[in-house]
mmCIF file as gemmi writes it, N, C-alpha and C atoms, coordinates in Angstrom:
data_model
loop_
_atom_site.group_PDB
_atom_site.id
_atom_site.type_symbol
_atom_site.label_atom_id
_atom_site.label_alt_id
_atom_site.label_comp_id
_atom_site.label_asym_id
_atom_site.label_entity_id
_atom_site.label_seq_id
_atom_site.pdbx_PDB_ins_code
_atom_site.Cartn_x
_atom_site.Cartn_y
_atom_site.Cartn_z
_atom_site.occupancy
_atom_site.B_iso_or_equiv
_atom_site.pdbx_formal_charge
_atom_site.auth_seq_id
_atom_site.auth_asym_id
_atom_site.pdbx_PDB_model_num
ATOM 1 N N . MET Axp A 1 ? 76.258 108.924 71.216 1 0 ? 1 A 1
ATOM 2 C CA . MET Axp A 1 ? 77.089 108.924 71.607 1 0 ? 1 A 1
ATOM 3 C C . MET Axp A 1 ? 78.279 109.082 72.79 1 0 ? 1 A 1
ATOM 4 N N . VAL Axp A 2 ? 79.41 107.958 72.962 1 0 ? 2 A 1
ATOM 5 C CA . VAL Axp A 2 ? 79.317 107.959 74.738 1 0 ? 2 A 1
ATOM 6 C C . VAL Axp A 2 ? 80.891 107.803 74.501 1 0 ? 2 A 1
ATOM 7 N N . LYS Axp A 3 ? 81.819 109.041 74.63 1 0 ? 3 A 1
ATOM 8 C CA . LYS Axp A 3 ? 83.388 109.27 74.433 1 0 ? 3 A 1
ATOM 9 C C . LYS Axp A 3 ? 83.821 108.61 75.831 1 0 ? 3 A 1
ATOM 10 N N . VAL Axp A 4 ? 84.839 107.617 75.901 1 0 ? 4 A 1
ATOM 11 C CA . VAL Axp A 4 ? 85.737 107.322 76.729 1 0 ? 4 A 1
ATOM 12 C C . VAL Axp A 4 ? 86.669 107.598 76.81 1 0 ? 4 A 1
ATOM 13 N N . MET Axp A 5 ? 87.673 108.136 77.889 1 0 ? 5 A 1
ATOM 14 C CA . MET Axp A 5 ? 88.798 108.142 78.044 1 0 ? 5 A 1
ATOM 15 C C . MET Axp A 5 ? 89.692 107.192 78.694 1 0 ? 5 A 1
ATOM 16 N N . VAL Axp A 6 ? 90.973 106.757 78.342 1 0 ? 6 A 1
ATOM 17 C CA . VAL Axp A 6 ? 91.575 105.739 79.492 1 0 ? 6 A 1
ATOM 18 C C . VAL Axp A 6 ? 92.643 106.068 79.763 1 0 ? 6 A 1
ATOM 19 N N . HIS Axp A 7 ? 93.483 106.424 81.153 1 0 ? 7 A 1
ATOM 20 C CA . HIS Axp A 7 ? 94.327 106.665 81.336 1 0 ? 7 A 1
ATOM 21 C C . HIS Axp A 7 ? 95.134 105.789 82.094 1 0 ? 7 A 1
ATOM 22 N N . ILE Axp A 8 ? 97.197 105.445 81.252 1 0 ? 8 A 1
ATOM 23 C CA . ILE Axp A 8 ? 97.463 104.217 81.289 1 0 ? 8 A 1
ATOM 24 C C . ILE Axp A 8 ? 98.59 105.311 81.545 1 0 ? 8 A 1
ATOM 25 N N . ASN Axp A 9 ? 98.698 105.765 82.942 1 0 ? 9 A 1
ATOM 26 C CA . ASN Axp A 9 ? 99.803 106.168 83.3 1 0 ? 9 A 1
ATOM 27 C C . ASN Axp A 9 ? 100.065 107.9 83.085 1 0 ? 9 A 1
ATOM 28 N N . ASN Axp A 10 ? 101.444 107.781 81.951 1 0 ? 10 A 1
ATOM 29 C CA . ASN Axp A 10 ? 100.893 108.987 81.876 1 0 ? 10 A 1
ATOM 30 C C . ASN Axp A 10 ? 99.895 109.594 80.098 1 0 ? 10 A 1
ATOM 31 N N . PHE Axp A 11 ? 100.194 108.125 79.53 1 0 ? 11 A 1
ATOM 32 C CA . PHE Axp A 11 ? 99.034 108.155 78.453 1 0 ? 11 A 1
ATOM 33 C C . PHE Axp A 11 ? 97.808 108.199 77.98 1 0 ? 11 A 1
ATOM 34 N N . ARG Axp A 12 ? 97.898 109.607 77.894 1 0 ? 12 A 1
ATOM 35 C CA . ARG Axp A 12 ? 95.733 109.227 77.572 1 0 ? 12 A 1
ATOM 36 C C . ARG Axp A 12 ? 95.312 108.83 76.281 1 0 ? 12 A 1
ATOM 37 N N . ILE Axp A 13 ? 94.397 108.035 76.275 1 0 ? 13 A 1
ATOM 38 C CA . ILE Axp A 13 ? 93.403 107.46 75.1 1 0 ? 13 A 1
ATOM 39 C C . ILE Axp A 13 ? 92.289 108.371 75.047 1 0 ? 13 A 1
ATOM 40 N N . ASN Axp A 14 ? 92.08 109.27 74.483 1 0 ? 14 A 1
ATOM 41 C CA . ASN Axp A 14 ? 90.603 110.597 74.013 1 0 ? 14 A 1
ATOM 42 C C . ASN Axp A 14 ? 89.538 109.916 73.289 1 0 ? 14 A 1
ATOM 43 N N . ASP Axp A 15 ? 90.433 109.092 72.709 1 0 ? 15 A 1
ATOM 44 C CA . ASP Axp A 15 ? 89.296 108.749 71.052 1 0 ? 15 A 1
ATOM 45 C C . ASP Axp A 15 ? 89.409 107.448 70.24 1 0 ? 15 A 1
ATOM 46 N N . VAL Axp A 16 ? 88.317 106.183 70.62 1 0 ? 16 A 1
ATOM 47 C CA . VAL Axp A 16 ? 88.761 104.984 69.442 1 0 ? 16 A 1
ATOM 48 C C . VAL Axp A 16 ? 88.546 105.481 68.392 1 0 ? 16 A 1
ATOM 49 N N . ASP Axp A 17 ? 89.021 105.695 66.988 1 0 ? 17 A 1
ATOM 50 C CA . ASP Axp A 17 ? 88.036 106.351 66.155 1 0 ? 17 A 1
ATOM 51 C C . ASP Axp A 17 ? 87.631 104.394 65.591 1 0 ? 17 A 1
ATOM 52 N N . THR Axp A 18 ? 86.456 104.547 63.898 1 0 ? 18 A 1
ATOM 53 C CA . THR Axp A 18 ? 86.49 103.279 63.984 1 0 ? 18 A 1
ATOM 54 C C . THR Axp A 18 ? 87.408 102.455 63.264 1 0 ? 18 A 1
ATOM 55 N N . GLY Axp A 19 ? 87.627 101.36 63.113 1 0 ? 19 A 1
ATOM 56 C CA . GLY Axp A 19 ? 88.753 100.389 62.677 1 0 ? 19 A 1
ATOM 57 C C . GLY Axp A 19 ? 90.209 100.86 63.967 1 0 ? 19 A 1
ATOM 58 N N . SER Axp A 20 ? 90.29 101.38 64.45 1 0 ? 20 A 1
ATOM 59 C CA . SER Axp A 20 ? 91.519 101.621 65.983 1 0 ? 20 A 1
ATOM 60 C C . SER Axp A 20 ? 91.101 100.387 66.355 1 0 ? 20 A 1
ATOM 61 N N . VAL Axp A 21 ? 92.123 99.909 67.366 1 0 ? 21 A 1
ATOM 62 C CA . VAL Axp A 21 ? 92.251 99.179 68.515 1 0 ? 21 A 1
ATOM 63 C C . VAL Axp A 21 ? 93.156 99.53 69.247 1 0 ? 21 A 1
ATOM 64 N N . VAL Axp A 22 ? 93.055 99.442 70.505 1 0 ? 22 A 1
ATOM 65 C CA . VAL Axp A 22 ? 93.993 99.446 71.465 1 0 ? 22 A 1
ATOM 66 C C . VAL Axp A 22 ? 94.799 98.106 72.256 1 0 ? 22 A 1
ATOM 67 N N . ALA Axp A 23 ? 95.954 98.336 72.379 1 0 ? 23 A 1
ATOM 68 C CA . ALA Axp A 23 ? 96.317 96.606 72.887 1 0 ? 23 A 1
ATOM 69 C C . ALA Axp A 23 ? 97.587 97.48 73.841 1 0 ? 23 A 1
ATOM 70 N N . ILE Axp A 24 ? 97.748 96.435 74.89 1 0 ? 24 A 1
ATOM 71 C CA . ILE Axp A 24 ? 98.458 96.664 75.609 1 0 ? 24 A 1
ATOM 72 C C . ILE Axp A 24 ? 99.014 95.486 76.237 1 0 ? 24 A 1
ATOM 73 N N . GLY Axp A 25 ? 99.989 95.238 76.733 1 0 ? 25 A 1
ATOM 74 C CA . GLY Axp A 25 ? 101.245 93.666 76.574 1 0 ? 25 A 1
ATOM 75 C C . GLY Axp A 25 ? 101.202 93.169 75.059 1 0 ? 25 A 1
ATOM 76 N N . THR Axp A 26 ? 101.114 91.878 75.308 1 0 ? 26 A 1
ATOM 77 C CA . THR Axp A 26 ? 101.526 91.16 74.61 1 0 ? 26 A 1
ATOM 78 C C . THR Axp A 26 ? 99.862 90.174 73.863 1 0 ? 26 A 1
ATOM 79 N N . ASN Axp A 27 ? 99.252 91.386 72.729 1 0 ? 27 A 1
ATOM 80 C CA . ASN Axp A 27 ? 98.919 91.009 71.766 1 0 ? 27 A 1
ATOM 81 C C . ASN Axp A 27 ? 98.735 90.535 70.663 1 0 ? 27 A 1
ATOM 82 N N . TYR Axp A 28 ? 97.5 89.178 70.389 1 0 ? 28 A 1
ATOM 83 C CA . TYR Axp A 28 ? 98.193 88.668 68.815 1 0 ? 28 A 1
ATOM 84 C C . TYR Axp A 28 ? 96.918 88.789 68.323 1 0 ? 28 A 1
ATOM 85 N N . PHE Axp A 29 ? 96.401 89.503 67.599 1 0 ? 29 A 1
ATOM 86 C CA . PHE Axp A 29 ? 95.069 89.997 66.671 1 0 ? 29 A 1
ATOM 87 C C . PHE Axp A 29 ? 94.845 89.203 65.934 1 0 ? 29 A 1
ATOM 88 N N . TYR Axp A 30 ? 95.028 87.825 65.783 1 0 ? 30 A 1
ATOM 89 C CA . TYR Axp A 30 ? 94.868 87.166 64.579 1 0 ? 30 A 1
ATOM 90 C C . TYR Axp A 30 ? 93.167 86.694 63.773 1 0 ? 30 A 1
ATOM 91 N N . HIS Axp A 31 ? 93.531 87.01 62.023 1 0 ? 31 A 1
ATOM 92 C CA . HIS Axp A 31 ? 92.19 86.808 61.543 1 0 ? 31 A 1
ATOM 93 C C . HIS Axp A 31 ? 91.325 88.514 62.183 1 0 ? 31 A 1
ATOM 94 N N . TRP Axp A 32 ? 92.179 89.738 62.415 1 0 ? 32 A 1
ATOM 95 C CA . TRP Axp A 32 ? 91.2 90.687 63.162 1 0 ? 32 A 1
ATOM 96 C C . TRP Axp A 32 ? 90.5 91.63 61.876 1 0 ? 32 A 1
ATOM 97 N N . ASN Axp A 33 ? 89.318 91.756 61.455 1 0 ? 33 A 1
ATOM 98 C CA . ASN Axp A 33 ? 89.315 92.557 60.254 1 0 ? 33 A 1
ATOM 99 C C . ASN Axp A 33 ? 87.9 94.056 60.83 1 0 ? 33 A 1
ATOM 100 N N . THR Axp A 34 ? 88.109 94.792 60.081 1 0 ? 34 A 1
ATOM 101 C CA . THR Axp A 34 ? 87.383 96.073 60.634 1 0 ? 34 A 1
ATOM 102 C C . THR Axp A 34 ? 86.506 96.367 59.458 1 0 ? 34 A 1
ATOM 103 N N . TRP Axp A 35 ? 85.315 96.894 59.269 1 0 ? 35 A 1
ATOM 104 C CA . TRP Axp A 35 ? 84.762 97.788 58.081 1 0 ? 35 A 1
ATOM 105 C C . TRP Axp A 35 ? 84.079 98.8 58.356 1 0 ? 35 A 1
ATOM 106 N N . SER Axp A 36 ? 83.706 100.105 57.458 1 0 ? 36 A 1
ATOM 107 C CA . SER Axp A 36 ? 83.358 101.161 58.149 1 0 ? 36 A 1
ATOM 108 C C . SER Axp A 36 ? 82.647 101.34 56.958 1 0 ? 36 A 1
ATOM 109 N N . LYS Axp A 37 ? 81.514 101.707 57.215 1 0 ? 37 A 1
ATOM 110 C CA . LYS Axp A 37 ? 80.991 102.202 55.825 1 0 ? 37 A 1
ATOM 111 C C . LYS Axp A 37 ? 80.097 104.12 56.286 1 0 ? 37 A 1
ATOM 112 N N . VAL Axp A 38 ? 80.795 104.929 55.369 1 0 ? 38 A 1
ATOM 113 C CA . VAL Axp A 38 ? 80.572 106.265 55.143 1 0 ? 38 A 1
ATOM 114 C C . VAL Axp A 38 ? 79.365 106.868 54.495 1 0 ? 38 A 1
ATOM 115 N N . ASN Axp A 39 ? 78.697 107.341 54.697 1 0 ? 39 A 1
ATOM 116 C CA . ASN Axp A 39 ? 77.649 108.54 53.837 1 0 ? 39 A 1
ATOM 117 C C . ASN Axp A 39 ? 78.294 109.56 53.899 1 0 ? 39 A 1
ATOM 118 N N . GLY Axp A 40 ? 78.06 110.767 52.471 1 0 ? 40 A 1
ATOM 119 C CA . GLY Axp A 40 ? 79.121 111.75 52.642 1 0 ? 40 A 1
ATOM 120 C C . GLY Axp A 40 ? 78.184 112.215 51.291 1 0 ? 40 A 1
ATOM 121 N N . GLY Axp A 41 ? 78.484 114.23 51.235 1 0 ? 41 A 1
ATOM 122 C CA . GLY Axp A 41 ? 77.837 114.482 50.558 1 0 ? 41 A 1
ATOM 123 C C . GLY Axp A 41 ? 79.164 115.889 49.759 1 0 ? 41 A 1
ATOM 124 N N . PHE Axp A 42 ? 78.63 116.172 48.876 1 0 ? 42 A 1
ATOM 125 C CA . PHE Axp A 42 ? 79.499 117.557 48.661 1 0 ? 42 A 1
ATOM 126 C C . PHE Axp A 42 ? 78.817 119.026 47.737 1 0 ? 42 A 1
ATOM 127 N N . GLY Axp A 43 ? 79.405 119.94 48.48 1 0 ? 43 A 1
ATOM 128 C CA . GLY Axp A 43 ? 78.806 121.264 48.468 1 0 ? 43 A 1
ATOM 129 C C . GLY Axp A 43 ? 77.992 121.288 49.771 1 0 ? 43 A 1
ATOM 130 N N . ARG Axp A 44 ? 77.952 122.881 49.881 1 0 ? 44 A 1
ATOM 131 C CA . ARG Axp A 44 ? 77.021 123.286 51.264 1 0 ? 44 A 1
ATOM 132 C C . ARG Axp A 44 ? 76.615 124.78 51.02 1 0 ? 44 A 1
ATOM 133 N N . LEU Axp A 45 ? 75.261 124.682 51.383 1 0 ? 45 A 1
ATOM 134 C CA . LEU Axp A 45 ? 73.754 125.528 50.916 1 0 ? 45 A 1
ATOM 135 C C . LEU Axp A 45 ? 73.764 126.047 52.59 1 0 ? 45 A 1
ATOM 136 N N . THR Axp A 46 ? 74.229 127.427 52.832 1 0 ? 46 A 1
ATOM 137 C CA . THR Axp A 46 ? 73.981 128.216 53.948 1 0 ? 46 A 1
ATOM 138 C C . THR Axp A 46 ? 73.265 129.443 54.308 1 0 ? 46 A 1
ATOM 139 N N . GLY Axp A 47 ? 72.604 130.227 55.089 1 0 ? 47 A 1
ATOM 140 C CA . GLY Axp A 47 ? 72.551 131.72 54.882 1 0 ? 47 A 1
ATOM 141 C C . GLY Axp A 47 ? 70.902 131.397 54.809 1 0 ? 47 A 1
ATOM 142 N N . ASP Axp A 48 ? 70.506 132.42 54.775 1 0 ? 48 A 1
ATOM 143 C CA . ASP Axp A 48 ? 69.37 133.141 54.551 1 0 ? 48 A 1
ATOM 144 C C . ASP Axp A 48 ? 68.456 133.412 53.322 1 0 ? 48 A 1
ATOM 145 N N . GLN Axp A 49 ? 66.855 131.842 53.139 1 0 ? 49 A 1
ATOM 146 C CA . GLN Axp A 49 ? 66.443 132.584 52.08 1 0 ? 49 A 1
ATOM 147 C C . GLN Axp A 49 ? 67.034 131.817 50.533 1 0 ? 49 A 1
ATOM 148 N N . ASN Axp A 50 ? 67.662 130.926 51.068 1 0 ? 50 A 1
ATOM 149 C CA . ASN Axp A 50 ? 68.565 130.237 49.164 1 0 ? 50 A 1
ATOM 150 C C . ASN Axp A 50 ? 67.865 129.263 49.205 1 0 ? 50 A 1
ATOM 151 N N . SER Axp A 51 ? 68.173 128.325 47.591 1 0 ? 51 A 1
ATOM 152 C CA . SER Axp A 51 ? 67.344 127.046 47.671 1 0 ? 51 A 1
ATOM 153 C C . SER Axp A 51 ? 67.661 126.396 46.662 1 0 ? 51 A 1
ATOM 154 N N . LEU Axp A 52 ? 67.093 125.476 46.044 1 0 ? 52 A 1
ATOM 155 C CA . LEU Axp A 52 ? 68.221 124.675 45.058 1 0 ? 52 A 1
ATOM 156 C C . LEU Axp A 52 ? 67.02 124.357 44.422 1 0 ? 52 A 1
ATOM 157 N N . ALA Axp A 53 ? 67.986 124.368 43.162 1 0 ? 53 A 1
ATOM 158 C CA . ALA Axp A 53 ? 66.621 124.647 41.801 1 0 ? 53 A 1
ATOM 159 C C . ALA Axp A 53 ? 67.184 123.096 41.294 1 0 ? 53 A 1
ATOM 160 N N . ASP Axp A 54 ? 66.266 122.219 40.829 1 0 ? 54 A 1
ATOM 161 C CA . ASP Axp A 54 ? 66.889 120.963 39.426 1 0 ? 54 A 1
ATOM 162 C C . ASP Axp A 54 ? 68.101 120.185 40.093 1 0 ? 54 A 1
ATOM 163 N N . PHE Axp A 55 ? 68.038 120.179 41.854 1 0 ? 55 A 1
ATOM 164 C CA . PHE Axp A 55 ? 69.077 119.633 42.192 1 0 ? 55 A 1
ATOM 165 C C . PHE Axp A 55 ? 68.642 118.114 41.779 1 0 ? 55 A 1
ATOM 166 N N . VAL Axp A 56 ? 70.185 116.945 41.768 1 0 ? 56 A 1
ATOM 167 C CA . VAL Axp A 56 ? 69.318 115.317 41.594 1 0 ? 56 A 1
ATOM 168 C C . VAL Axp A 56 ? 70.858 114.773 42.83 1 0 ? 56 A 1
ATOM 169 N N . THR Axp A 57 ? 69.886 113.331 43.13 1 0 ? 57 A 1
ATOM 170 C CA . THR Axp A 57 ? 70.385 113.121 44.239 1 0 ? 57 A 1
ATOM 171 C C . THR Axp A 57 ? 70.511 111.996 43.274 1 0 ? 57 A 1
ATOM 172 N N . GLY Axp A 58 ? 71.047 110.985 44.497 1 0 ? 58 A 1
ATOM 173 C CA . GLY Axp A 58 ? 71.407 109.379 43.494 1 0 ? 58 A 1
ATOM 174 C C . GLY Axp A 58 ? 72.042 108.154 44.732 1 0 ? 58 A 1
ATOM 175 N N . VAL Axp A 59 ? 71.784 107.479 45.46 1 0 ? 59 A 1
ATOM 176 C CA . VAL Axp A 59 ? 72.48 106.23 46.478 1 0 ? 59 A 1
ATOM 177 C C . VAL Axp A 59 ? 72.846 105.281 45.507 1 0 ? 59 A 1
ATOM 178 N N . ASP Axp A 60 ? 74.195 104.923 45.697 1 0 ? 60 A 1
ATOM 179 C CA . ASP Axp A 60 ? 74.695 103.725 44.72 1 0 ? 60 A 1
ATOM 180 C C . ASP Axp A 60 ? 75.63 102.711 46.356 1 0 ? 60 A 1
ATOM 181 N N . ASP Axp A 61 ? 74.337 101.668 46.8 1 0 ? 61 A 1
ATOM 182 C CA . ASP Axp A 61 ? 75.106 101.381 47.669 1 0 ? 61 A 1
ATOM 183 C C . ASP Axp A 61 ? 74.719 99.888 47.939 1 0 ? 61 A 1
ATOM 184 N N . PRO Axp A 62 ? 75.253 99.348 47.209 1 0 ? 62 A 1
ATOM 185 C CA . PRO Axp A 62 ? 75.685 97.602 46.834 1 0 ? 62 A 1
ATOM 186 C C . PRO Axp A 62 ? 75.757 96.634 47.638 1 0 ? 62 A 1
ATOM 187 N N . ASP Axp A 63 ? 75.977 97.265 48.729 1 0 ? 63 A 1
ATOM 188 C CA . ASP Axp A 63 ? 75.911 95.916 50.246 1 0 ? 63 A 1
ATOM 189 C C . ASP Axp A 63 ? 74.387 95.963 50.33 1 0 ? 63 A 1
ATOM 190 N N . TRP Axp A 64 ? 74.679 94.788 51.029 1 0 ? 64 A 1
ATOM 191 C CA . TRP Axp A 64 ? 73.008 94.246 51.771 1 0 ? 64 A 1
ATOM 192 C C . TRP Axp A 64 ? 72.987 94.425 53.033 1 0 ? 64 A 1
ATOM 193 N N . GLN Axp A 65 ? 73.91 94.488 53.922 1 0 ? 65 A 1
ATOM 194 C CA . GLN Axp A 65 ? 74.072 95.119 55.166 1 0 ? 65 A 1
ATOM 195 C C . GLN Axp A 65 ? 73.121 95.278 55.539 1 0 ? 65 A 1
ATOM 196 N N . ASP Axp A 66 ? 73.2 96.68 55.119 1 0 ? 66 A 1
ATOM 197 C CA . ASP Axp A 66 ? 71.632 98.091 55.765 1 0 ? 66 A 1
ATOM 198 C C . ASP Axp A 66 ? 70.377 98.047 55.224 1 0 ? 66 A 1
ATOM 199 N N . MET Axp A 67 ? 70.718 97.396 53.922 1 0 ? 67 A 1
ATOM 200 C CA . MET Axp A 67 ? 70.025 97.603 53.029 1 0 ? 67 A 1
ATOM 201 C C . MET Axp A 67 ? 68.089 97.451 53.22 1 0 ? 67 A 1
ATOM 202 N N . LEU Axp A 68 ? 68.19 96.128 53.684 1 0 ? 68 A 1
ATOM 203 C CA . LEU Axp A 68 ? 67.321 95.674 54.106 1 0 ? 68 A 1
ATOM 204 C C . LEU Axp A 68 ? 66.71 96.005 55.766 1 0 ? 68 A 1
ATOM 205 N N . SER Axp A 69 ? 65.474 96.779 55.667 1 0 ? 69 A 1
ATOM 206 C CA . SER Axp A 69 ? 64.837 97.089 56.679 1 0 ? 69 A 1
ATOM 207 C C . SER Axp A 69 ? 64.335 96.421 57.181 1 0 ? 69 A 1
ATOM 208 N N . ASN Axp A 70 ? 63.418 96.277 58.34 1 0 ? 70 A 1
ATOM 209 C CA . ASN Axp A 70 ? 61.995 95.657 58.908 1 0 ? 70 A 1
ATOM 210 C C . ASN Axp A 70 ? 60.477 95.484 57.314 1 0 ? 70 A 1
ATOM 211 N N . GLU Axp A 71 ? 60.829 96.492 57.116 1 0 ? 71 A 1
ATOM 212 C CA . GLU Axp A 71 ? 59.191 96.854 55.786 1 0 ? 71 A 1
ATOM 213 C C . GLU Axp A 71 ? 59.382 96.308 54.732 1 0 ? 71 A 1
ATOM 214 N N . TRP Axp A 72 ? 60.922 95.786 54.213 1 0 ? 72 A 1
ATOM 215 C CA . TRP Axp A 72 ? 60.458 94.968 53.785 1 0 ? 72 A 1
ATOM 216 C C . TRP Axp A 72 ? 59.956 93.247 53.387 1 0 ? 72 A 1
ATOM 217 N N . LEU Axp A 73 ? 60.399 93.287 55.038 1 0 ? 73 A 1
ATOM 218 C CA . LEU Axp A 73 ? 60.447 91.634 54.747 1 0 ? 73 A 1
ATOM 219 C C . LEU Axp A 73 ? 59.32 91.373 55.428 1 0 ? 73 A 1
ATOM 220 N N . THR Axp A 74 ? 57.837 91.766 54.702 1 0 ? 74 A 1
ATOM 221 C CA . THR Axp A 74 ? 56.679 91.396 54.32 1 0 ? 74 A 1
ATOM 222 C C . THR Axp A 74 ? 57.081 89.925 53.341 1 0 ? 74 A 1
ATOM 223 N N . GLU Axp A 75 ? 57.975 89.909 52.572 1 0 ? 75 A 1
ATOM 224 C CA . GLU Axp A 75 ? 58.325 89.323 51.095 1 0 ? 75 A 1
ATOM 225 C C . GLU Axp A 75 ? 58.523 87.506 52.403 1 0 ? 75 A 1
ATOM 226 N N . PRO Axp A 76 ? 58.048 87.18 51.607 1 0 ? 76 A 1
ATOM 227 C CA . PRO Axp A 76 ? 58.786 85.745 51.919 1 0 ? 76 A 1
ATOM 228 C C . PRO Axp A 76 ? 59.78 85.53 52.083 1 0 ? 76 A 1
ATOM 229 N N . ALA Axp A 77 ? 60.253 85.556 50.755 1 0 ? 77 A 1
ATOM 230 C CA . ALA Axp A 77 ? 62.061 85.1 49.866 1 0 ? 77 A 1
ATOM 231 C C . ALA Axp A 77 ? 62.966 86.633 50.503 1 0 ? 77 A 1
ATOM 232 N N . LEU Axp A 78 ? 62.657 87.819 50.705 1 0 ? 78 A 1
ATOM 233 C CA . LEU Axp A 78 ? 63.391 88.778 51.307 1 0 ? 78 A 1
ATOM 234 C C . LEU Axp A 78 ? 63.614 88.462 53.234 1 0 ? 78 A 1
ATOM 235 N N . ARG Axp A 79 ? 62.384 87.701 53.777 1 0 ? 79 A 1
ATOM 236 C CA . ARG Axp A 79 ? 63.256 87.012 54.891 1 0 ? 79 A 1
ATOM 237 C C . ARG Axp A 79 ? 63.51 85.726 54.895 1 0 ? 79 A 1
ATOM 238 N N . LYS Axp A 80 ? 63.634 84.956 54.337 1 0 ? 80 A 1
ATOM 239 C CA . LYS Axp A 80 ? 64.101 84.023 54.08 1 0 ? 80 A 1
ATOM 240 C C . LYS Axp A 80 ? 66.361 84.719 53.842 1 0 ? 80 A 1
ATOM 241 N N . LEU Axp A 81 ? 66.231 85.704 53.167 1 0 ? 81 A 1
ATOM 242 C CA . LEU Axp A 81 ? 68.115 85.98 53.136 1 0 ? 81 A 1
ATOM 243 C C . LEU Axp A 81 ? 67.863 86.404 54.196 1 0 ? 81 A 1
ATOM 244 N N . VAL Axp A 82 ? 67.051 87.2 54.971 1 0 ? 82 A 1
ATOM 245 C CA . VAL Axp A 82 ? 67.894 87.848 55.592 1 0 ? 82 A 1
ATOM 246 C C . VAL Axp A 82 ? 68.48 87.009 57.075 1 0 ? 82 A 1
ATOM 247 N N . GLU Axp A 83 ? 67.803 85.744 57.237 1 0 ? 83 A 1
ATOM 248 C CA . GLU Axp A 83 ? 68.169 84.557 57.923 1 0 ? 83 A 1
ATOM 249 C C . GLU Axp A 83 ? 69.642 84.024 57.149 1 0 ? 83 A 1
C-alpha cells in the first residue's frame, strides 16, 4: 500500500480512503460512483495454546465481480461470461 501526502498551502491530505475524492477548484462530478467491498469477521482468538472446536464458517458473496478466478475459466461457458 502506497501512502500519498498532498500539501496545499496549510491544508494537508494524509490519506484518501475508498470512496473519497479530493477536488480543488470548480469541479463537476457527473455520474460519479464508487463501490467498496469489505470482508470481515467477528471475534478474536489470541494467546498461546488456544484452539477452536466445532467452528462454522460461511461465505455470502452474491456479486460476480471477483468470484470467477482463472482456474474456473477452463469451462467454455464461463469463459464467455467473463468476456
